[in-house]
C-alpha positions in Angstrom: 106.9 137.2 91.7 103.3 137.4 93.3 102.5 141.0 94.0 98.7 141.3 96.3 98.5 144.6 94.4 98.6 143.5 91.2 95.7 140.6 91.6 92.3 141.0 90.0 89.4 142.4 92.0 87.7 139.7 94.0 90.6 137.6 94.5 90.7 136.2 98.1 93.9 137.2 100.2 95.1 136.2 103.9 93.6 138.7 106.1 94.4 136.7 109.4 97.3 137.4 111.6 100.0 135.2 109.9 102.5 136.1 112.9 99.8 134.1 115.2 100.3 131.0 113.1 102.4 128.3 114.6 104.2 125.6 112.9 102.2 122.2 113.9 102.5 120.4 110.2 105.6 119.3 108.8 104.5 118.5 105.4 106.7 116.5 102.7 106.2 117.0 99.2 105.3 120.8 98.0 103.9 119.7 94.7 100.9 120.9 92.8 98.4 118.6 94.7 99.5 119.7 98.4 99.7 123.3 97.2 95.7 122.9 95.8 94.4 121.1 98.4 95.8 120.1 102.1 97.2 123.8 102.5 93.9 125.2 100.9 91.4 123.7 103.1 94.1 124.9 106.4 93.9 128.5 104.7 90.3 128.2 104.8 90.4 127.3 108.6 92.5 130.3 109.2 90.5 132.7 107.4 87.2 131.5 108.5 88.0 129.8 112.1 90.9 131.9 113.3 93.2 128.7 113.3 96.5 129.1 114.7 97.4 126.0 112.1 100.8 126.8 110.2 102.8 124.6 107.8 106.3 124.0 107.5 107.2 122.4 103.9 110.1 119.9 102.8 110.8 118.5 99.9 113.0 115.9 99.9 113.4 114.6 96.1 116.9 114.5 95.9 116.7 115.4 92.0 114.4 118.2 93.5 116.9 121.4 93.3 114.3 123.2 95.3 113.7 126.0 92.5 109.9 126.1 93.9 110.8 126.3 97.3 113.5 129.5 96.7 110.5 131.4 94.8 108.1 130.7 97.4 110.8 132.4 99.8 111.1 135.6 97.6 107.6 136.2 98.0 107.0 135.9 101.4 105.8 132.6 101.6 102.8 133.3 99.6 101.1 131.7 96.6 97.7 131.8 94.6 95.4 129.0 93.3 93.3 129.3 90.9 90.1 127.4 90.3 89.2 127.3 86.9 86.4 125.9 85.3 84.4 126.5 81.9 82.4 129.2 83.4 85.1 131.3 85.1 87.8 131.9 87.4 88.6 132.5 91.1 91.7 132.9 92.8 92.9 132.4 96.6 96.0 133.5 97.7 97.4 130.8 100.6 99.2 132.0 103.4 99.6 129.5 106.2 103.0 128.5 105.4 105.4 129.8 108.0 108.8 128.1 106.9 110.0 126.1 103.8 113.3 124.0 103.3 114.5 121.9 101.0 117.3 119.0 101.0 120.2 120.6 99.0 119.7 124.1 100.2 118.8 123.7 104.2 119.9 119.7 104.4 118.3 116.5 105.7 119.3 117.6 109.6 117.7 120.5 109.7 114.5 119.2 108.4 114.4 116.7 111.0 115.0 119.4 113.6 112.0 121.0 111.9 110.2 117.8 113.0 111.4 117.8 116.4 110.0 121.2 117.0 107.4 120.8 120.0 104.5 122.1 118.4 104.9 119.8 115.7 101.6 117.6 116.2 101.5 116.1 112.4 103.9 115.0 109.7 102.2 114.7 106.1 102.9 113.7 102.9 102.0 113.8 99.2 104.8 112.7 97.6 103.5 110.0 95.1 103.2 106.3 95.7 107.0 105.5 94.9 108.2 107.5 97.8 106.8 105.6 100.6 109.5 103.1 98.6 107.1 100.1 99.4 106.2 96.8 97.6 102.8 97.9 95.7 101.5 94.2 95.4 102.0 93.7 99.1 102.1 97.4 100.9 105.7 96.1 102.2 108.7 97.5 102.9 111.1 97.2 99.9 114.2 96.0 101.2 115.8 96.6 98.1 115.2 100.2 97.2 118.3 102.2 97.3 117.3 104.7 99.6 116.3 101.7 102.0 119.6 100.4 101.6 121.2 104.0 102.3 119.1 104.5 105.5 120.0 100.7 106.6 123.5 101.5 106.8 123.1 105.3 107.6 120.5 105.6 110.1 121.5 108.8 111.4 121.6 110.6 107.8 118.4 109.1 106.2 117.5 109.2 102.6 114.0 108.3 102.1 110.5 109.4 103.7 110.4 106.6 106.2 113.9 107.2 107.2 113.6 110.6 107.7 110.2 110.1 109.6 111.6 107.6 111.5 114.8 109.6 112.9 112.7 112.5 113.7 110.3 109.7 115.8 113.7 108.6 117.4 114.8 111.9 118.5 111.6 113.4 119.8 111.5 110.1 122.1 114.7 110.6 123.2 114.0 114.3 124.2 110.5 113.4 125.4 108.5 115.2 123.0 105.1 113.8 122.7 104.6 111.7 119.6 103.3 113.1 116.1 100.9 111.7 114.1 101.8 110.7 110.4 99.3 111.0 107.5 99.9 110.1 104.3 97.7 112.0 101.3 98.7 110.1 98.3 96.8 107.8 96.6 97.3 104.3 97.9 94.4 101.8 99.4 95.0 102.1 103.2 97.9 104.6 102.8 98.0 105.0 106.4 98.6 101.2 107.0 100.9 101.7 104.2 102.7 104.3 105.8 102.8 102.7 109.3 104.2 99.5 107.7 107.3 100.6 106.0 108.1 102.6 109.0 108.0 100.2 111.4 109.6 98.1 109.2 112.3 99.9 108.9 112.5 100.6 112.6 112.4 96.8 113.1 115.4 96.1 111.2 117.3 98.8 113.6 115.8 98.7 116.9 113.4 96.7 117.9 112.4 98.9 121.2 111.6 101.7 118.5 109.6 99.9 116.9 107.4 98.8 119.7 107.3 102.4 120.7 105.9 103.3 117.1 103.3 100.8 117.5 102.2 102.2 120.8 102.2 105.9 120.5 102.5 107.0 116.7 99.1 107.0 114.7 98.7 106.5 111.2 95.7 108.3 109.9 94.7 107.1 106.3 93.1 110.0 103.7 91.3 109.8 100.8 91.9 113.0 98.7 90.4 114.2 95.2 91.2 117.5 93.0 92.3 117.6 90.0 95.5 119.5 89.3 97.2 119.6 86.2 101.2 120.0 86.0 101.9 123.4 85.5 103.9 123.9 82.1 105.5 127.1 81.2 102.3 127.9 78.7 100.0 127.6 81.8 102.4 129.9 83.6 102.0 132.0 81.2 98.2 132.2 80.5 98.1 132.3 84.6 100.8 135.4 84.6 98.0 137.0 82.2 95.1 136.4 84.4 96.8 137.5 87.8 98.6 140.4 86.4 101.8 139.5 87.6 104.0 136.1 87.8 103.4 133.4 90.5 106.2 130.7 89.9 104.5 129.3 92.7 100.9 129.3 91.3 98.6 126.2 90.8 95.4 125.7 88.9 93.0 123.1 89.6 89.4 122.6 89.3 87.0 123.9 92.0 85.5 120.2 93.1 87.3 119.5 96.7 86.8 116.7 98.7 89.0 115.2 101.8 88.1 112.4 103.6 89.9 111.9 107.0 90.8 109.1 108.8 89.9 110.8 113.0 92.9 109.3 114.7 95.3 111.8 115.7 97.1 111.5 118.6 98.4 115.1 119.8 95.8 116.7 118.2 94.3 118.0 114.6 93.0 121.7 113.1 89.4 121.6 112.9 89.2 120.6 108.9 85.6 119.6 108.9 85.0 123.0 109.3 86.5 123.4 106.2 84.9 121.2 103.7 86.8 118.2 104.9 85.0 114.8 106.3 86.3 112.9 109.4 85.4 109.3 109.8 86.0 106.1 111.4 86.9 104.0 108.0 88.3 105.7 104.7 88.8 102.7 103.1 85.5 102.2 101.4 85.9 106.1 100.0 89.3 105.2 99.4 88.4 102.4 97.2 85.7 104.1 95.8 87.6 107.3 94.4 90.8 105.1 93.6 89.0 102.6 91.6 86.2 104.1 89.7 87.9 107.8 89.5 91.9 107.0 89.3 91.0 103.8 87.5 89.2 105.4 84.5 91.5 108.1 84.7 94.8 105.5 83.9 92.5 103.6 81.4 92.1 106.8 79.5 95.7 107.9 80.0 97.2 105.2 78.1 94.9 104.8 75.7 94.0 108.3 74.9 97.8 108.6 74.8 98.4 106.1 72.4 95.3 107.2 70.2 97.0 111.0 70.2 95.0 112.9 72.7 97.0 115.1 74.9 94.5 116.0 77.4 91.3 114.2 79.3 89.2 116.5 78.2 90.1 115.6 74.7 89.2 111.8 75.5 85.8 113.4 76.5 85.2 114.5 73.0 85.5 110.8 71.8 82.2 109.0 72.3 83.5 105.8 72.6 86.1 106.8 74.9 83.6 108.6 77.0 81.6 105.3 77.2 84.3 103.1 78.1 85.5 105.4 81.1 81.8 105.0 82.4 81.2 101.5 81.3 84.3 100.6 83.5 83.4 102.6 86.9 80.1 101.4 86.9 80.3 97.9 84.8 83.8 96.6 86.7 84.3 99.1 89.1 81.1 99.8 91.3 80.5 95.6 92.0 83.8 95.4 93.8 83.3 98.4 96.1 82.6 98.2 99.8 81.0 101.8 100.5 77.8 102.1 101.3 74.8 104.6 101.0 76.4 106.2 98.1 75.0 106.6 94.7 77.4 105.3 92.6 75.6 105.7 89.3 75.1 109.8 90.1 79.3 109.9 91.3 80.7 108.5 87.8 78.3 110.8 86.3 80.2 113.4 88.1 83.1 112.3 87.3 82.3 111.9 83.7 81.5 116.1 84.3 85.0 116.9 85.8 86.4 115.0 82.8 84.7 117.3 80.4 85.9 120.2 82.4 88.4 122.0 79.1 89.7 124.9 81.3 91.4 121.9 82.9 94.3 121.0 81.1 95.1 117.4 82.4 97.3 115.9 80.4 97.3 112.2 79.4 101.2 111.6 79.7 100.9 113.4 83.5 98.8 110.4 84.5 100.1 107.5 82.8 103.3 108.1 84.9 104.5 105.8 87.9 102.5 103.2 85.9 103.8 99.8 88.5 102.7 102.3 91.5 99.7 102.6 90.6 98.0 99.3 88.6 97.6 97.2 92.0 95.1 99.5 93.5 93.6 101.0 90.7 93.1 98.0 88.2 94.7 94.6 89.8 92.6 94.3 93.2 89.3 94.8 90.8 90.6 92.2 88.4 91.1 89.6 91.6 87.7 90.2 92.3 86.6 89.4 89.0 88.5 86.5 88.6 87.2 84.6 92.3 83.6 85.5 90.9 83.6 84.5 87.3 82.6 87.6 86.0 83.6 89.9 83.0 86.4 92.3 83.5 87.2 92.9 79.9 88.2 97.1 80.3 90.2 96.5 83.2 92.3 93.7 80.9 92.2 96.3 78.0 93.8 98.8 80.5 96.6 96.3 81.4 97.1 95.5 78.0 97.6 99.5 77.3 99.7 100.2 79.9 102.2 97.2 78.2 101.7 99.1 75.0 102.7 102.2 76.3 105.8 101.0 78.5 107.2 99.5 74.9 108.3 103.1 74.7 107.2 104.0 71.2 103.8 105.2 70.7 101.3 104.5 67.1 103.0 107.0 65.3 106.5 105.2 65.6 107.6 108.3 68.2 109.8 107.4 71.4 107.8 107.7 75.1 109.9 108.3 77.6 108.6 106.2 80.6 108.9 108.1 83.9 108.6 105.3 86.5 110.5 103.8 89.7 111.1 100.7 87.8 111.9 102.0 84.5 115.2 100.2 84.2 113.5 97.0 84.8 110.9 97.6 82.4 113.3 98.7 79.2 115.3 95.4 80.3 112.0 93.3 80.3 110.7 95.1 76.7 114.5 95.2 75.0 114.5 91.1 75.9 111.3 90.4 74.6 110.0 90.1 71.2 106.7 92.0 70.2 103.1 90.0 71.1 102.4 87.1 73.5 106.5 87.3 74.7 106.2 90.8 75.7 103.0 90.4 77.7 104.4 87.5 79.2 107.9 89.7 80.0 106.0 92.3 81.8 103.7 89.8 83.9 107.2 88.5 85.7 107.5 91.9 87.2 105.8 90.3 90.7 106.3 93.7 93.3 103.4 94.7 90.4 101.3 91.6 89.6 102.1 89.3 92.8 102.3 86.1 92.7 98.7 85.1 91.5 98.1 87.1 88.5 100.8 85.8 86.2 99.9 81.9 86.8 96.1 82.8 86.1 95.3 81.3 82.8 92.1 83.3 82.4 94.3 86.9 82.8 97.2 86.3 80.5 94.9 85.7 77.9 92.5 87.9 77.8 95.8 91.0 78.6 97.2 89.0 75.5 94.2 89.0 73.5 93.8 93.0 74.0 97.6 93.6 73.3 97.2 92.0 70.2 94.3 93.9 69.1 96.4 97.2 70.1 99.3 96.4 68.0 96.9 95.5 64.6 94.0 98.0 65.0 95.6 101.1 67.2 93.9 102.3 70.8 90.7 104.3 69.0 89.5 101.4 66.9 90.1 98.7 69.7 87.8 101.1 72.3 85.4 101.5 69.2 85.3 97.4 68.7 85.0 97.0 72.3 82.8 99.6 73.2 80.7 99.4 70.0 
């Protein structure tokens, strides 16, 4: 258990009056990224600007047993964030959490009630792309999602994030409470628009007047978030305990770099996050596209090709000169031309990303980045591919990326070992893989996922040919040699 008395000298502690904080933000998804990103920014405000904005943390994933929330409660709602660089460590104890709830212990009703407290002005989320129950190819609500089907049949006992948010909006409206803003902090282009879509479209299935109210009164600011935060493993926790002088089951490690770009569109106020390093802007989309395509897009390329090659971490990929060159070339030659970002030195941005990937103190596993691929491909690669197809320009590495994803979801690595596929569409993927022969037939089968590839890409002969070509190369030459041939 975390003990502030045992922490090393130099640890930043919450010396502000925690009792003066108010639960103004309800956040869904108490994962490692939120703990090291938005919560840290808000903690800096409390410490340096006397902000009284506090969090109620909520965990609603049905598969989550609440161990993290229970551990947080046992240590007075405190946890540590340790920034790791090759040059050393810097630890901060975050104290802005006022309450922590989880569905299996506290129930959805108590979570909805927390959202209906008068002080709540923002509902935020880091639940990964799959938590929004949307179609990645279109950004629309997926009415076939099992959680959405449940919510349509049981609107007063919702299961999904959109359903829970909708239930709280409906109740606050009935109680005459002011509206809140809903802020997604997940890696989706125009994540505010996606969140608005799924909530309003779910409302339209239940109550048109409620849908109209949301359009008029609820805002959905978009955000761009950036910080490399590896998943904590038992080995990482053991190493962290040695450095802290005590255990912290809620502790998290991250890189020193931090970026948060926020659309300034809050209906009932917000913290002054710009005083703690965030950027408040009128339009987040150019920043989102830059990060999703250059950082996340190259991360996914390295994840699939790296995992297939036996590289466990992103920093291991950077030790391979061909992989390093492939990542940089993807960023600058195939992703940068597609961007609408203005007045940004994209070469300097690419070089900064490579430097961050080379940080060996951060053990960012390729397998972790490779999860949930069906939710990530559209915004990281496929929109860029469409841009190149429309202009007749080169998309070699993007096509290789799609082929590497297909090779990965085949479920067997180059050494013949089973790959456990962690993806919301894993059952469909397994069915397509098992019912198709290796080679061009496998590629055609996976391209039939219209929810991922849309109606256009599967019918584009050039796209199919390029992906099939590199898929075959991966089968015959392997990932390392294929990258060497493409880059060399």
